[in-house]
Legacy VTK file of the C-alpha trace (Angstrom):
# vtk DataFile Version 3.0
C-alpha trace
ASCII
DATASET POLYDATA
POINTS 86 float
-34.157 -11.858 18.710
-33.985 -14.660 16.113
-36.729 -12.994 14.049
-34.638 -9.815 13.793
-31.571 -11.750 12.664
-33.581 -13.701 10.069
-35.186 -10.491 8.779
-31.802 -8.765 8.577
-30.248 -11.745 6.783
-33.221 -11.941 4.422
-32.783 -8.284 3.457
-29.047 -8.808 2.994
-29.625 -11.856 0.795
-32.133 -9.994 -1.369
-29.869 -6.956 -1.638
-26.913 -9.187 -2.549
-28.817 -10.877 -5.370
-30.176 -7.604 -6.744
-26.739 -5.955 -6.605
-25.160 -8.958 -8.305
-27.727 -8.934 -11.108
-27.320 -5.200 -11.730
-23.511 -5.340 -11.767
-23.643 -8.359 -14.091
-25.871 -6.504 -16.560
-23.646 -3.423 -16.495
-20.551 -5.582 -17.014
-22.177 -7.575 -19.794
-23.182 -4.391 -21.606
-19.672 -2.953 -21.343
-18.054 -6.229 -22.456
-20.247 -6.273 -25.568
-18.990 -2.748 -26.325
-15.421 -4.026 -26.154
-14.290 -2.750 -22.755
-12.209 -5.571 -21.287
-11.932 -3.860 -17.891
-15.657 -4.574 -17.467
-14.685 -7.974 -16.017
-14.377 -6.048 -12.748
-18.186 -5.958 -12.561
-18.186 -9.674 -11.713
-16.182 -9.087 -8.518
-19.091 -7.744 -6.386
-20.867 -11.073 -6.877
-17.880 -12.940 -5.456
-17.506 -10.518 -2.535
-21.206 -10.652 -1.683
-21.199 -14.450 -1.904
-18.241 -14.726 0.460
-19.917 -12.270 2.825
-23.078 -14.386 2.929
-21.022 -17.480 3.700
-19.260 -15.582 6.480
-22.527 -14.605 8.187
-23.811 -18.173 8.069
-25.942 -18.152 4.914
-23.802 -20.722 3.138
-26.389 -21.917 0.619
-27.088 -18.426 -0.743
-23.410 -17.507 -0.728
-22.463 -20.581 -2.747
-25.099 -19.726 -5.344
-23.531 -16.283 -5.781
-20.072 -17.821 -6.132
-21.414 -20.168 -8.818
-22.964 -17.127 -10.538
-19.532 -15.465 -10.413
-17.934 -18.389 -12.241
-20.733 -18.613 -14.809
-20.675 -14.872 -15.406
-16.927 -14.931 -16.028
-17.550 -17.590 -18.679
-20.318 -15.505 -20.230
-18.163 -12.383 -20.209
-15.349 -14.345 -21.836
-17.644 -15.545 -24.609
-18.496 -11.925 -25.454
-14.892 -10.775 -25.342
-14.020 -8.958 -28.558
-11.964 -11.110 -30.892
-11.678 -13.800 -28.207
-7.923 -13.332 -28.275
-7.323 -16.160 -25.792
-8.947 -18.716 -28.126
-6.380 -18.306 -30.894
LINES 1 87
86 0 1 2 3 4 5 6 7 8 9 10 11 12 13 14 15 16 17 18 19 20 21 22 23 24 25 26 27 28 29 30 31 32 33 34 35 36 37 38 39 40 41 42 43 44 45 46 47 48 49 50 51 52 53 54 55 56 57 58 59 60 61 62 63 64 65 66 67 68 69 70 71 72 73 74 75 76 77 78 79 80 81 82 83 84 85
């Protein structure tokens, strides 16, 4: 029984990281084109991180939440005109 749960959690962790990386890259590409709504592509990382924490994989969930914060900073640095810095 424990082996099934560990295998299921392992697949979920891997899927969460892959999904987060893909959505980050899509968001980063759209931000560099000037689409400010592309910040929404950082949200799946936060949701997946909170989900991992909820199922008991706290360490992996916290890493995704840290990625969320870092990716918001990266997106902000590519924001066209950086209007909030003026």
